[in-house]
C-alpha positions in Angstrom: -11.1 14.0 25.8 -14.2 12.0 25.1 -13.0 8.7 23.6 -16.4 7.9 22.0 -16.8 11.4 20.6 -13.3 11.4 19.0 -13.9 7.9 17.7 -16.4 9.4 15.3 -14.5 12.6 14.6 -15.2 13.7 11.0 -12.8 14.4 8.2 -10.1 12.1 9.4 -10.1 10.3 6.1 -11.6 10.0 2.7 -13.7 7.0 3.1 -16.1 7.7 5.9 -15.8 8.7 9.6 -12.5 7.1 10.1 -11.1 7.6 6.6 -10.4 4.0 5.8 -13.0 3.4 3.1 -10.4 2.1 0.7 -9.8 -1.0 2.7 -11.4 -4.3 1.7 -13.2 -6.2 4.4 -10.9 -8.5 6.3 -13.7 -11.0 6.8 -14.0 -11.5 3.1 -10.5 -12.9 2.9 -9.6 -11.0 -0.3 -6.4 -13.1 -0.9 -8.1 -16.4 -0.4 -8.9 -16.6 -4.2 -6.5 -14.2 -5.8 -6.3 -13.7 -9.6 -4.4 -16.4 -11.3 -0.8 -15.4 -12.1 1.0 -18.0 -14.2 4.4 -18.9 -12.9 3.8 -17.9 -9.3 4.7 -20.5 -6.6 2.2 -21.0 -3.8 2.3 -18.1 -1.3 3.3 -15.5 -3.9 0.0 -14.9 -5.6 -0.5 -11.5 -3.9 2.3 -10.1 -6.0 1.3 -9.2 -9.5 1.4 -6.4 -12.0 -1.4 -4.2 -11.6 2.5 24.9 24.5 2.7 22.8 21.9 6.5 22.3 21.9 7.7 19.4 24.0 10.3 19.5 26.7 13.7 20.2 25.3 15.4 18.1 28.0 13.4 14.8 28.2 14.6 12.5 30.9 13.3 9.4 29.3 15.7 7.2 27.3 15.1 6.3 23.7 13.0 3.2 23.1 14.4 1.2 20.2 12.6 -2.1 20.6 10.5 -2.1 23.7 8.8 -5.4 23.1 10.4 -8.6 21.8 8.3 -11.4 20.3 9.1 -14.8 18.9 8.2 -15.0 15.2 7.5 -18.0 13.1 9.7 -18.6 10.1 7.8 -18.5 6.7 6.1 -21.9 6.0 8.0 -24.3 3.8 5.6 -24.1 1.0 6.5 -20.4 0.6 10.2 -21.2 0.0 10.9 -20.7 -3.7 13.9 -20.6 -5.9 14.6 -17.9 -8.5 13.7 -20.2 -11.4 10.2 -20.8 -10.1 9.2 -17.2 -10.4 8.2 -16.2 -13.9 8.0 -12.5 -13.1 9.9 -10.4 -10.6 10.6 -6.7 -10.1 13.9 -7.3 -11.8 12.0 -7.6 -15.1 11.0 -4.0 -14.7 14.6 -3.0 -14.1 15.7 -4.8 -17.2 13.0 -3.0 -19.3 14.1 0.4 -18.0 17.9 -0.3 -18.5 17.7 -1.7 -22.0 17.7 -5.4 -21.0 20.4 -5.3 -18.3 19.4 -5.7 -14.7 20.9 -3.2 -12.2 23.7 -4.4 -10.0 22.6 -5.2 -6.4 26.0 -6.3 -5.0 26.2 -3.2 -2.8 22.7 -3.5 -1.3 23.9 -4.8 2.1 25.7 -1.6 2.8 23.2 0.4 5.0 25.0 3.8 4.4 25.0 4.7 0.7 27.1 7.5 -0.6 25.6 10.9 -1.5 25.5 10.1 -5.2 23.7 6.7 -4.7 20.7 6.4 -7.0 17.4 4.9 -5.8 16.5 1.6 -7.3 13.2 0.7 -5.6 10.5 2.7 -3.9 8.1 0.6 -1.8 4.8 2.5 -1.4 3.0 1.2 1.7 -0.6 1.5 2.9 -0.9 1.9 6.7 -4.1 0.6 8.3 -4.7 -3.2 8.0 -1.4 -3.4 6.1 1.4 -2.4 8.6 -0.9 -2.0 11.6 -4.2 -3.4 12.6 -6.4 -0.5 13.8 -9.7 0.2 12.0 -10.7 -3.5 12.0 -10.3 -3.6 15.8 -12.8 -0.8 16.1 -15.3 -2.5 13.7 -14.7 -5.9 15.2 -14.0 -7.4 11.8 -10.5 -8.6 12.9 -12.0 -10.3 16.0 -14.6 -12.0 13.8 -12.1 -13.3 11.3 -9.6 -14.6 13.8 -11.9 -15.7 16.6 -10.9 -13.0 19.1 -13.0 -11.4 21.8 -14.7 -8.5 20.0 -15.3 -6.3 23.0 -11.7 -6.7 24.2 -10.2 -6.0 20.8 -12.4 -3.0 20.3 -11.4 -1.6 23.7 -7.8 -1.9 22.8 -8.5 0.0 19.5 -10.3 2.7 21.3 -7.5 3.1 23.8 -5.0 3.5 21.0 -7.3 5.9 19.2 -7.5 8.1 22.2 -3.7 8.1 22.5 -3.4 9.1 18.8 -5.7 12.1 19.2 -4.2 13.1 22.4 -0.7 13.2 20.8 -2.0 14.9 17.7 -3.8 17.6 19.6 -1.2 18.2 22.3 2.0 18.2 20.2 0.9 18.3 16.5 -1.7 21.1 16.4 -4.5 18.9 15.2 -7.1 21.1 16.9 -5.9 23.9 14.6 -5.2 21.8 11.5 -8.1 19.3 11.3 -9.8 21.4 8.7 -6.5 22.4 7.0 -5.2 19.0 6.1 -2.3 18.7 3.7 -1.1 15.8 1.5 2.6 16.3 2.4 4.4 18.1 5.3 6.0 20.6 2.9 2.9 21.6 0.9 2.6 25.0 2.5 6.3 25.6 3.1 6.4 28.3 0.3 4.3 30.4 2.7 6.9 30.1 5.4 9.1 33.2 5.7 11.7 31.4 7.8 10.9 33.3 11.1 12.6 31.9 14.2 10.0 30.0 16.1 12.0 29.3 19.3 10.0 31.9 21.2 6.9 32.0 19.0 3.6 31.6 20.8 1.3 29.4 18.8 -1.5 29.7 21.3 -1.9 33.4 21.0 -1.0 34.2 17.4 -4.6 34.6 16.3 -4.7 31.6 14.0 -7.8 30.3 15.7 -10.1 33.1 17.1 -12.6 30.9 18.9 -12.7 27.1 19.8 -14.2 25.2 16.9 -13.8 28.1 14.4 -10.6 28.0 12.4 -10.4 31.6 11.4 -8.4 34.7 12.3 -9.6 37.3 14.7 -8.3 39.8 12.1 -7.7 39.1 8.5 -9.1 36.4 6.2 -8.7 32.6 6.3 -6.4 31.8 3.4 -4.8 35.2 3.4 -1.1 35.8 3.4 -0.8 36.2 7.2 -3.1 33.2 7.9 -1.1 31.0 5.5 2.2 32.0 7.1 0.9 30.9 10.5 -0.4 27.7 8.9 3.1 27.1 7.5 4.7 27.7 10.9 2.6 24.9 12.4 3.6 22.4 9.7 7.3 23.5 10.1 7.1 22.9 13.9 5.4 19.5 13.3 8.3 18.5 11.0 10.8 19.6 13.7 9.0 17.6 16.4 8.8 14.5 14.2 12.4 14.6 13.2 13.5 15.0 16.9 11.2 12.6 18.6 10.1 10.0 16.1 12.5 7.5 17.6 11.9 8.7 21.2 8.2 9.0 21.5 8.2 8.4 25.2 10.0 11.7 25.7 6.8 13.6 24.7 4.4 11.3 26.5 3.4 12.3 30.0 5.4 10.4 32.6 2.3 8.6 33.9 1.3 7.5 30.4 4.5 5.8 29.3 4.0 2.5 31.0 0.4 2.4 29.8 1.5 3.0 26.3 4.1 0.2 26.4 1.5 -2.1 27.9 -1.0 -1.2 25.2 1.6 -1.8 22.5 2.2 -5.3 24.0 -1.5 -6.1 24.2 -2.1 -5.0 20.6 0.8 -7.3 19.4 -0.6 -10.1 21.4 -4.2 -9.8 20.2 -3.1 -9.4 16.6 -0.6 -12.3 16.7 2.4 -10.0 16.2 1.1 -8.4 13.0 3.2 -5.2 13.4 6.3 -7.1 14.3 6.0 -9.2 11.1 5.5 -6.0 9.0 8.5 -4.4 10.7 10.7 -7.2 9.5 10.1 -6.2 5.9 10.2 -2.5 6.6 13.5 -2.8 8.3 15.0 -4.9 5.4 14.0 -2.2 2.9 15.2 0.6 5.2 18.7 -1.1 5.4 19.1 -1.3 1.7 21.1 1.6 0.3 19.1 2.0 -2.9 15.6 1.4 -1.6 13.1 3.6 0.4 9.8 3.1 2.3 7.1 5.6 1.4 3.7 5.8 3.1 0.5 6.6 1.3 -2.4 6.5 3.7 -6.0 7.5 3.7 -5.6 8.9 7.3 -5.2 12.6 7.5 -1.6 13.7 7.7 -1.4 14.8 11.3 -3.1 11.7 12.8 -1.0 9.5 10.5 2.1 11.1 12.0 0.8 10.4 15.5 0.2 6.8 14.5 3.8 6.5 13.3 5.0 7.9 16.6 2.9 5.5 18.7 3.5 2.4 16.7 7.2 2.9 16.6 7.4 3.5 12.8 9.4 6.7 12.8 12.7 5.0 12.1 11.5 3.4 8.8 9.4 6.3 7.5 11.1 9.7 7.2 8.5 12.5 7.5 9.4 13.5 3.9 8.2 10.1 2.8 4.7 10.3 4.3 1.7 11.2 2.1 -2.0 11.5 3.0 -4.5 10.5 0.3 -7.4 11.9 2.3 -8.0 14.9 0.0 -6.7 13.6 -3.4 -7.2 9.8 -3.3 -4.6 7.0 -3.8 -4.2 7.4 -7.5 -3.3 11.0 -7.4 -1.2 10.4 -4.3 0.8 7.7 -6.2 1.3 10.2 -9.0 2.8 12.7 -6.6 5.2 10.1 -5.4 6.2 9.2 -8.9 6.7 12.9 -9.8 9.0 13.2 -6.8 11.2 10.1 -7.3 11.0 9.9 -11.1 10.2 7.2 -13.6 13.6 5.6 -13.7 13.0 3.7 -10.5 10.9 0.6 -9.8 7.8 1.1 -7.6 6.2 -1.7 -5.6 2.9 -1.0 -3.9 2.0 -2.9 -0.7 -1.5 -2.8 0.7 -4.7 -4.5 1.6 -7.4 -2.5 -0.2 -8.9 -1.9 -3.6 -7.9 1.8 -3.7 -4.1 1.1 -3.6 -4.5 -1.9 -5.9 -6.3 0.2 -8.6 -3.8 3.0 -8.2 -1.0 0.5 -8.7 -2.5 -0.8 -11.9 -3.1 2.7 -13.2 0.6 3.5 -12.6 1.9 0.1 -13.8 3.2 -0.8 -10.4 3.5 -4.4 -9.1 1.1 -4.8 -6.2 1.6 -7.1 -3.1 -1.6 -7.7 -1.3 -1.6 -8.0 2.4 -4.6 -9.8 3.9 -3.1 -12.2 6.4 0.0 -13.0 8.5 1.2 -15.4 5.8 1.2 -12.6 3.3 3.5 -10.6 5.6 5.8 -13.6 6.0 5.9 -14.2 2.3 6.8 -10.6 1.6 9.6 -10.8 4.1 10.9 -14.0 2.6 10.8 -12.5 -0.9 12.8 -9.5 0.3 15.2 -11.6 2.2 15.9 -13.8 -0.8 16.3 -10.6 -3.0 13.3 -11.5 -5.2 12.0 -7.9 -4.5 
């Protein structure tokens, strides 16, 4: 695989070659002068209303936390008391429940009963919010934080190559690049439930020639073609659910150490950005009545490959992953609301104008992420139950 060629692979996102056009420039420091929000303490201004099948018997052990880092505690000026915040998400709860806030006494129980009702849905952006990726390739992260631009770009290119290798080898991206979906189940109605244990995806005629997504017989978009498309997305779902917490089981043996080293290098050069984001994601994941949902401008299949390689499979169920490449963030948010209903509180977390505008349209609070301190402030707000 040619790294440079894949670096500029088209149709990966909605905002240009990489599909990250919705992200504001990091070098501009969008949270340096945020809109004034009366009643917010210092540090909380970003929060405001607005084959393909892998080995069935992998020898590798599950990686739960391959790299450990020392994290700073949130700075003292971000420590606040409940009386110092004029507006919190609880205000939305009170409005929806006739003036009475929902009980949160059972939130510490990580295993809710089957009848438990969702209270909060946190809608996350991916690139430059949870992970630093695109800004490594453009060198904007290096410029902002005084890093070596060539070194950081090289790390980004190495991760990009891993993402496409995984997407092509195990997630059918060679077949599906031009058949992107918003959600993994969008074509499930075309699936007839056929047993795929012995199904040969390589010879089923879905792709007749390299680079030409069409059938040797039949018509693209016809019933038979759609059924084969649905088979691929069903298999992707099976692979994700089986290996999201054990990605090294589907990596080649010679590549596992390199992947772990790359993960460590990325955390080092980004000053533990992902580790800081994971602290908030894990807190939300452990709450019985809250859920993490991803709405990314990356195409669905590469987005799933990113979740594999960055160790995010545990905090994002595949059913809670949405791609806004085809429909945009506003419509993507609308789909999420239609799924979870309007009786829950939504909180959008992101770095770009697209998700901020979508949050405003749908009356969601929006927490801007533009620096490490924003991630620490978010974790502190969650830890103190302000969110």
